[in-house]
C-alpha positions, 0 to 999 in steps of 0.5 A: 593227492589224486582224486579217488575213483568211484571204485575207491569211494564205493569201497570206502563207503562199504568198509566204513559202514561194515566197521560201524556194525549193526548199531550205528549209521555212517555220514557222508562226511565220515567217508569224505574225511577218511579219503580227503583228510580233515581240511575242508579243501580235501574232503569238501570236493568229495561230498557230491561224488560220495552222494552219487556213488551212494545212490548207485550202491543203493540202487544195486542193493548194497547200501541203504540211504536214510533220512530221519531213520527211514530209507529214502527214494535214491532218485529224490531225497534232500538234506542230511542223510545217513548210510548203512548196510542192508539188514541194519534196520536198527542202526542208530543215527549218529 
């Protein structure tokens, strides 16, 4: 399998976030597994590129990255994070 492009990553992030709807957030591992499969050798290498693309989408106003239910500074966050579309303020952490 060829490595997904940044455009592929962005499209998948936004599609999966939309499919989750207003009630649920999305984890980066969900995106990685959708593209790389269930084996860690497939999805593991995608985690950093997904984070990079998610940060850019947040800076573009197309995505919100949250930690503990609150939006983060896209240039300075650590640890476990979740993704949601803008306007989904009531989305639950999964």
